[in-house]
C-alpha positions in Angstrom: -13.1 19.9 -5.2 -12.0 16.5 -3.9 -11.4 13.6 -6.3 -14.4 11.4 -6.6 -14.1 8.1 -4.7 -13.7 5.2 -7.1 -16.7 2.8 -7.0 -16.4 -0.9 -7.5 -17.3 -2.2 -10.9 -20.6 -4.1 -10.9 -18.8 -7.5 -11.3 -16.9 -6.9 -8.0 -18.1 -7.7 -4.5 -18.6 -5.0 -1.9 -18.5 -5.6 1.8 -19.3 -3.4 4.8 -16.3 -3.3 7.1 -18.1 -5.3 9.9 -19.2 -8.0 7.5 -15.7 -8.2 6.0 -14.3 -8.6 9.5 -16.8 -11.3 10.4 -16.2 -13.2 7.1 -12.6 -12.4 6.5 -11.7 -16.0 5.4 -14.5 -15.8 2.8 -13.3 -12.4 1.6 -9.7 -13.7 1.2 -10.8 -16.9 -0.6 -12.9 -14.8 -3.0 -10.1 -12.4 -3.7 -7.7 -15.4 -4.2 -10.2 -16.6 -6.8 -9.5 -13.5 -8.8 -12.5 -11.3 -7.8 -11.5 -8.1 -6.0 -13.3 -7.6 -2.8 -14.2 -3.9 -2.0 -14.6 -2.9 1.7 -16.6 0.1 2.6 -16.8 2.2 5.7 -20.0 4.2 6.2 -20.8 3.4 2.6 -17.6 4.8 1.1 -15.1 2.5 -0.7 -12.1 2.3 1.6 -10.1 -0.8 0.8 -9.7 -3.5 -1.8 -8.6 -7.1 -1.1 -6.8 -8.5 -4.1 -5.2 -11.8 -5.0 -1.4 -11.9 -4.9 -1.3 -12.3 -8.7 -3.5 -9.2 -9.2 -1.4 -7.2 -6.7 1.8 -8.3 -8.5 0.3 -7.1 -11.8 -0.4 -3.7 -10.3 3.1 -3.5 -8.8 4.6 -4.4 -12.2 2.5 -1.8 -14.0 3.7 0.9 -11.6 7.4 0.3 -12.1 9.1 3.3 -13.7 9.5 3.2 -17.4 12.6 4.4 -19.2 13.0 8.1 -19.5 13.6 9.5 -23.0 17.3 10.0 -22.1 17.6 6.4 -20.9 15.9 5.1 -24.0 18.1 7.1 -26.4 21.2 5.9 -24.6 20.1 2.3 -24.5 21.8 0.5 -27.4 19.8 -2.3 -29.0 16.5 -1.0 -27.6 15.2 -0.7 -31.2 16.4 -3.0 -34.0 17.8 -1.4 -37.2 14.5 -2.3 -39.0 12.5 -0.3 -36.4 14.2 3.1 -36.9 12.5 6.0 -35.3 12.0 9.0 -37.7 11.6 12.4 -36.1 10.0 15.0 -38.4 9.5 18.6 -37.7 5.9 20.0 -37.9 6.3 22.6 -40.6 2.9 24.0 -40.0 4.3 25.8 -36.9 6.4 28.9 -37.7 9.9 29.1 -36.4 10.2 32.8 -37.3 11.1 34.7 -34.1 10.9 38.4 -35.0 10.1 39.1 -31.4 13.7 38.3 -30.3 16.2 41.2 -30.2 
């Protein structure tokens, strides 16, 4: 089964492709004002016009985060007051009688 196409939230504006082409400056001005402009082709959401600031936020959110190895090797990531405590879940048995 294909992933469902995302639908624009009710607060967003939706344009048919031909209307978006004919009123492109209006689409861009509205997007620059902070309201995402959804463009549809044959009734299906196909593209979104965003302001530069909204696009930058998305790009920032997509930047890779530190891996666990990188975090553990990064001195000063956590202050001495914010120590991480790892505890073993004792409800899970570590008995391995199935091993030779």
